C-alpha positions, -999 to +999 in steps of 0.1 A: +000+000+000+015+033-011+003+058+015+023+090+014+001+114+033-018+110+066-045+135+075-061+138+109-094+151+123-089+172+155-118+168+180-118+134+196-090+123+174-058+143+181-071+149+216-098+135+239-128+158+239-142+141+270-117+155+294-126+192+292-163+182+291-160+162+323-142+191+341-167+217+329-196+194+340-182+189+375-176+227+378-212+236+369-234+206+377-213+180+396-225+189+431-261+186+420-263+154+400-243+122+396-248+110+361-230+084+339-204+107+324-194+087+294-230+082+283-237+119+290-208+129+268-219+107+239-254+123+242-238+158+242-218+149+210-249+134+193-270+166+200-241+188+189-237+169+156-275+170+150-275+208+149-240+215+137-249+221+100-277+245+111-252+265+132-227+267+103-254+278+078-268+305+100-300+287+108-291+286+144-269+309+165-238+294+181-252+303+216-284+285+207-264+254+198-244+256+230-276+257+251-294+231+230-267+204+232-261+204+270-298+209+277-309+179+256-281+157+269-291+165+305-328+159+297-319+123+287-314+119+324-344+140+335-322+169+345-332+205+336-308+234+331-313+271+326-300+291+297-276+309+321-263+276+335-259+262+300-238+292+289-217+291+321-210+255+313-201+265+277-176+291+290-159+266+312-159+240+285-145+263+258-118+277+282-107+242+290-106+233+253-079+260+249-057+242+274-057+208+256-025+190+249-014+160+228-010+128+247+026+114+250+015+085+228+002+108+201+034+129+202+055+097+198+032+086+169+036+119+151+074+117+155+074+083+138+049+092+112+067+123+098+097+101+088+074+082+063+046+105+053+033+140+049+009+151+077-022+173+075-053+182+094-089+187+082-114+198+108-150+211+107-159+241+128-157+279+132-122+290+122-111+310+152-124+285+177-108+255+159-075+273+153-072+282+190-076+246+199-050+236+173-027+262+187-031+247+222-022+213+208+010+228+194+012+205+163+035+229+145+065+205+148+046+180+126+020+200+106+027+233+089+000+260+088-004+254+050-015+218+058-043+227+082-078+231+068-107+244+089-141+242+073-151+276+087-128+292+061-148+277+032-183+273+020-181+235+024-173+211+052-168+173+058-181+151+043-181+173+012-154+159-012-142+194-020-125+198+014-105+166+007-096+178-028-082+210-012-059+189+010-048+169-020-038+202-037-019+214-006+000+181-002+004+176-039-007+140-035-034+120-054-063+104-035-049+069-037-019+079-017-039+095+012-052+082+045-077+100+068-081+093+105-112+105+124-138+095+150-170+106+133-182+079+109-206+100+088-182+129+084-147+114+085-150+079+071-178+085+046-162+118+035-127+103+030-139+073+012-162+094-010-130+112-020-112+080-028-090+080+003-083+052+027-097+058+061-092+045+097-121+049+121-107+059+155-136+046+173-124+049+209-159+057+221-170+023+207-200+036+188-220+014+166-217+018+128-247+037+114-276+014+105-276+004+069-241+019+062-224+002+033-191+020+037-163+002+056-131+018+068-098+002+060-094-004+097-111+004+130-090+013+161-103+016+197-071+028+214-041+050+204-020+018+204-044+001+180-043+032+158-005+032+156-005-005+149-029+000+120-012+029+104+025+021+105+024-009+081+005+013+056+033+039+054+065+020+061+084+013+029 
């Protein structure tokens, strides 16, 4: 397999989104309720994904999205929250997202990866917010600014094939030489394979494949170690 470029998603791929979520939850709600945190986080992600496109197309304000996703996740457990509490949660959560760091395992992986392949990033989201998170992760030793694509800078987003074509142009590589790694099946795996790329589903939340989905990733990894084991044979010559 002649993979010459490896491109990553950001949220819940390069870093664990659950950690800032858990800390923000405990700061705002922790003394009041004791909920199953992993399940609550998955609900939060589901409701966020449900309204993400509306927020990007101006059909819903970002504040409305922030309130909706935590309110609906809490309602799954019969807990109500006010708009003020929801926005206070969001402020904590966002502030903590700007303090995220790569794990030691991911740092080691990127060190090995750059010896064999070009590295890039494609992420959906509002440009300023995503770039602040990327800055916190400090991926500059491995990924140049030219090789970071944030959908907020364009009129399209994953899974639109155009965002993958833009990365092909920036890396000067054809689709058959590219691998995409992401956690969201419908955005990352479907998008990459629609563009003719190989893909690895970094399914560390152990989500089920969407019902009726006919797309299969090249590999599925549940831990960073499994991810590294899947990728390295694809790029080592």
